[in-house]
C-alpha positions in Angstrom: 0.0 0.0 0.0 1.1 3.6 -0.8 -0.4 6.4 1.2 0.1 10.0 -0.1 -0.8 13.4 1.2 0.1 16.9 2.2 0.2 18.0 5.8 -1.4 21.0 7.5 1.1 23.6 8.7 3.1 22.8 11.8 1.9 19.2 12.0 5.0 17.3 10.8 6.1 16.1 14.3 2.6 14.9 15.2 2.4 13.1 11.9 5.8 11.4 12.2 5.2 10.3 15.8 1.8 8.9 15.1 2.9 7.2 11.9 5.8 5.5 13.7 3.5 4.2 16.4 1.0 2.7 13.9 3.7 1.3 11.6 5.6 -0.4 14.4 2.3 -1.9 15.9 1.2 -3.3 12.5 4.7 -4.9 12.0 4.9 -6.4 15.4 1.3 -7.4 16.0 -0.7 -7.4 12.8 1.5 -9.2 10.3 2.8 -6.3 8.2 6.2 -6.9 6.7 7.5 -3.4 6.9 6.8 0.3 6.2 8.8 3.4 5.1 8.0 7.1 5.3 9.2 9.6 2.6 8.9 13.3 1.9 9.2 14.7 -1.6 10.9 18.0 -2.5 7.5 19.6 -3.0 6.3 18.7 0.4 4.2 15.6 -0.3 4.4 12.8 2.3 4.5 9.3 1.0 4.2 6.2 3.3 4.8 2.8 1.9 3.5 -0.3 3.7 4.1 -3.9 2.7 1.9 -6.8 3.7 2.2 -10.5 2.9 -1.3 -10.4 1.3 -4.4 -8.3 1.1 -6.3 -10.5 3.4 -3.8 -9.8 6.2 -4.0 -6.0 5.5 -7.8 -6.0 5.3 -8.0 -7.7 8.8 -6.6 -4.4 10.2 -8.3 -2.1 7.6 -11.7 -3.8 6.7 -12.9 -0.8 4.6 -12.0 2.7 3.5 -11.1 4.8 6.6 -12.3 1.9 8.8 -10.2 0.2 11.5 -10.6 -3.2 12.9 -12.3 -3.2 16.3 -9.5 -5.5 17.5 -6.9 -2.7 17.4 -5.6 -1.1 20.6 -7.3 2.1 21.5 -4.0 4.0 21.4 -3.4 2.8 17.8 -6.9 4.0 16.8 -6.1 7.3 18.4 -2.8 7.5 16.5 -4.6 6.8 13.2 -7.0 9.7 14.0 -4.0 12.0 14.6 -2.5 10.9 11.2 -5.8 11.7 9.4 -6.2 15.0 11.3 -2.7 16.1 10.2 -3.5 15.7 6.5 -4.7 18.7 4.5 -8.2 17.7 3.3 -8.0 20.1 0.3 -5.1 18.1 -1.2 -6.3 14.6 -0.3 -4.9 11.8 -2.5 -6.2 8.2 -2.8 -4.4 5.2 -1.5 -2.7 3.0 -4.0 -3.0 -0.8 -3.5 -0.4 -2.8 -5.4 0.2 -6.5 -6.1 3.8 -7.8 -6.1 4.5 -9.1 -9.6 8.2 -9.6 -9.5 10.2 -9.2 -6.2 13.9 -8.5 -6.6 14.3 -7.4 -3.0 14.6 -11.1 -2.0 15.6 -12.9 -5.1 18.5 -15.4 -4.9 19.8 -16.8 -1.6 23.3 -15.1 -1.9 21.8 -11.7 -2.7 19.3 -12.1 0.1 22.0 -12.7 2.6 24.1 -9.8 1.3 21.2 -7.3 1.0 19.5 -8.3 4.2 22.5 -9.0 6.4 21.4 -6.3 8.8 17.7 -7.4 8.6 17.8 -11.2 9.1 19.5 -12.6 12.2 19.3 -15.8 14.3 19.9 -15.6 18.0 19.3 -17.7 21.1 15.9 -17.2 22.7 15.4 -14.4 25.2 12.2 -14.0 27.3 11.4 -10.7 25.5 10.5 -12.8 22.4 8.2 -15.2 24.2 4.8 -13.6 23.2 6.0 -13.3 19.6 7.2 -17.0 19.6 3.8 -18.2 20.9 2.0 -16.1 18.3 4.2 -17.5 15.5 3.6 -21.1 16.6 -0.2 -20.6 16.8 -0.3 -18.7 13.5 1.5 -21.6 11.7 0.5 -24.7 13.5 -3.1 -23.8 14.3 -4.0 -21.2 11.7 -2.2 -22.6 8.7 -2.3 -26.4 9.4 -5.2 -26.7 11.8 -3.2 -28.7 14.4 -4.1 -27.8 18.0 -1.6 -26.9 20.6 -1.2 -29.8 23.0 -1.1 -29.2 26.8 2.5 -30.3 27.0 3.5 -28.1 24.1 1.7 -25.1 25.7 3.6 -25.6 28.9 6.9 -25.7 27.0 6.0 -22.5 25.2 5.3 -20.8 28.4 8.7 -21.8 29.8 11.0 -22.0 26.8 14.2 -21.3 28.7 13.5 -23.9 31.3 12.2 -26.5 28.8 14.9 -26.1 26.1 17.9 -24.1 27.2 19.3 -26.6 29.7 22.2 -29.0 29.5 23.4 -28.6 25.9 19.9 -27.9 24.5 19.0 -24.5 23.0 16.2 -22.5 21.4 16.8 -19.9 18.6 14.6 -17.2 17.1 14.9 -15.9 13.5 14.4 -12.2 13.3 13.6 -10.1 10.2 13.5 -6.4 10.9 13.5 -7.3 14.6 10.3 -9.3 14.2 10.2 -13.0 15.0 9.6 -14.9 11.8 11.0 -18.3 12.7 12.2 -20.7 15.4 14.2 -23.9 15.8 15.2 -25.8 18.9 17.0 -28.9 20.2 16.4 -30.8 23.4 19.5 -32.5 24.9 18.3 -36.1 25.3 21.7 -37.5 26.3 23.5 -40.3 24.6 25.2 -37.8 22.3 21.9 -37.0 20.7 19.5 -34.1 20.2 15.8 -34.0 19.5 14.9 -31.3 16.9 11.8 -29.3 17.9 9.8 -26.2 17.1 10.9 -25.8 13.5 8.7 -22.9 12.3 9.1 -20.2 9.6 6.5 -17.8 8.4 5.4 -18.7 4.9 6.5 -15.4 3.5 10.1 -16.3 4.2 10.2 -19.9 3.1 11.9 -21.3 0.1 15.2 -21.0 -1.6 14.9 -17.4 -2.5 15.7 -16.4 1.1 17.6 -19.4 2.3 16.3 -18.7 5.8 15.2 -22.3 6.6 18.7 -23.5 5.6 20.3 -21.0 7.9 18.1 -22.1 10.8 19.1 -25.7 10.2 22.8 -24.8 9.9 22.6 -23.1 13.3 21.4 -26.4 14.8 24.0 -28.4 13.0 26.9 -26.1 14.0 25.7 -26.2 17.6 25.5 -30.0 17.5 29.0 -30.4 16.2 30.3 -28.0 18.9 28.8 -30.2 21.5 29.9 -33.6 20.1 26.3 -34.6 19.2 26.3 -37.6 16.8 22.6 -38.1 16.1 19.5 -35.8 15.7 16.0 -37.2 15.9 12.8 -35.5 15.1 9.1 -36.2 14.9 6.7 -34.3 12.7 3.1 -34.5 11.4 1.9 -35.8 8.1 0.6 -32.3 7.2 4.1 -30.7 7.0 4.9 -32.1 3.5 7.2 -29.3 2.5 9.2 -29.9 5.7 9.5 -33.6 4.9 11.1 -32.7 1.6 13.4 -30.2 3.3 14.6 -32.7 5.9 15.1 -35.5 3.3 17.1 -33.1 1.1 19.4 -32.3 3.9 20.3 -35.9 4.9 17.5 -36.9 7.4 16.4 -40.5 6.9 12.8 -41.6 7.7 12.5 -44.2 10.5 9.6 -46.0 12.1 8.2 -44.8 15.4 9.4 -48.0 17.0 13.0 -47.1 16.0 12.8 -43.8 17.9 14.9 -44.3 21.1 12.9 -44.4 24.4 14.7 -41.3 25.6 13.1 -39.2 22.8 10.0 -37.1 23.7 7.9 -36.8 20.5 4.5 -35.0 20.7 1.2 -36.9 20.4 0.5 -35.4 17.0 3.8 -36.6 15.5 3.3 -39.3 12.9 6.4 -39.2 10.8 9.9 -39.6 12.3 13.5 -38.9 11.1 17.1 -39.5 12.1 20.2 -37.6 11.0 23.7 -39.1 11.7 26.1 -36.2 11.9 29.1 -38.3 10.9 27.5 -39.1 7.6 28.6 -37.5 4.4 25.3 -35.7 4.0 25.6 -33.8 7.2 27.0 -30.4 8.0 29.1 -28.7 5.4 27.6 -30.5 2.4 24.1 -29.1 2.8 22.9 -27.3 -0.3 
């Protein structure tokens, strides 16, 4: 979306402050990918907002000049300030655009170079907990219609205690400081890890970003550093793209009965994999 307009005299600071509040809220809480504010040489203000799809945008803006009743009151008030700052005599219509060809995130190498300051992977910190829970629900429940089990809910409410103990760890993938993915390993002893919570927003999946590969590489590097020889995982039948990803990167499907007794698969897991890190398909040869 592109928003254009001219401001009333002496309203620039009000407009910029209100715009920043609204833009940051939509990015953090409503699924917007990003936003940018510009001013032209003749005094026109142009705000560019990018969303993964129109459905996501319409959930926050269901109609012209209409806000979702789910928005925080302070955000609704900030939108009113933005509208009040605009000169009604020089009002310009919004422009809604569909992405036809995206060269901002094209090839994996260019994505890493161009977005090196935007995409990061780091160990979980409590400040990301609510975003992680929202991400898991958005993908597991919203996208694949798989309910959150009681045990999984308890883990998500205590990520550090559940995952970041012994040699286990939990990582978040950030794009523009927004949590877009997670990956974790549980230390199950016996020089083995169990891979858990592999989630990535659909907007950032695929080879054009390489983000999924970077998440997996993070786990594999960590595993080598801690002398882990085997990684096990359980997943659902619904995650078909994930199955192809695991198999491409050296994971071999095994029967549930071949999962060792010290693994902790979830009740919804129906498909199981094993990766031996001393095999030729493991770390360093992933493509």
